[in-house]
N, C-alpha and C positions, 0 to 999 in steps of 0.2 A: 386655486394652485396656478401662480406663472410662471411661466417657462421661457428662456431668451433662447428660441431652437439657433441661434445663431454663435449663441456661447457656450454650446453642451460638448463637447467630446468624450469620444469612447474610446482613447487611447488602445493597447493591445487588444482588448476584447470585440472590439470591432462590434459591438451593439451598448445602448447603454437606456436602462429602461428607467422611462422618467414616472410612470404609476402602475400600478397591478392589483387589478380588482377583481369579484369574479367574474363580473360582467366582461370587461375589456383589457387592455392590456396595451400602453402606449410604447414605444422606444424610437429613439435613433440609431439608424444604421448605416456605418460608415465604409465604404471597399475605397482602397488605394487602386492608381492606375494599373490597373490588368488583372485587378482579382476579383474574385466570384465568391460564390455561395453554391454548395453541392444541396443536392435536391432534398428536400423540407417537405414533410407531408402537410399541411394545415387542415386541421377538423373545425374551421372556423370561415370567417368571413376578414377578408381584409386590406384598410384604406392605407396606400403605399402613394406617398407624397412627396414626390420628388425637390429638395429645397436647394439641391446645386448640382451641377453637372449631369452627368446621362446615365441611363443604365439598359440595359436589356433583361426582362424579366419574362422567363419561360415560366407557363403554367401547362402542367399537363402538355409540357411539347409544342407549345404554342408561344411561340417568341413577339414579345410589347416591348417597342423601344418607348422609351419614356424619357424623358429632358426637366430638366429646371421650369418647374411654375405646373406642372402637370400631374395629374391621380390615376389611380389603376386602381380599379376594386374588384378583390376578389369572392367566389366563392368557396368550399371545400375543395382544397385541389392540391395537387404535387409545383412546389414551389423551387424555382431557382433563381440564381441573377448571375450575372457579371458586368464590369462596366471596364470600356478602355483608357477613358482618362482619367476618373475616379469618381466618388458620386455620394452625397449625403440627403439620408432620407426618414423621414418620419413614420414610421408604421405604428399602425392600431389596428389591433386584432378584436375582433369583435366576437364573441362568445353565441351562436345558433340558439 
C-alpha cells in the first residue's frame, strides 16, 4: 500500500484511518488552530509523527511539545492533545 500523506484529508471527522489490522492501526489526525482532543485511554503503544504544524501531547498529565518532523512514542497511557496553530499527525497504534 502506498499513501501520499500530504494529500490525505480528514474532513469533519478530524481523523482518517488508513489501515486497520489486528496488530496495528494507522491514521491521520488533523486539528485546526485552537482545537484539542480530550483524554483518551490508550491500551497500546502509539507512535505520533507530526507531518505539519505543532502540538502539545499530554501523556498521563506530562506535556510534550512536538513539532513538524518530530515523533513521540507512548506506552499504555492517557493521551490528550491541543494545538495553537493547527497540526497534521500520522498516528500508528501498535497492539502490545
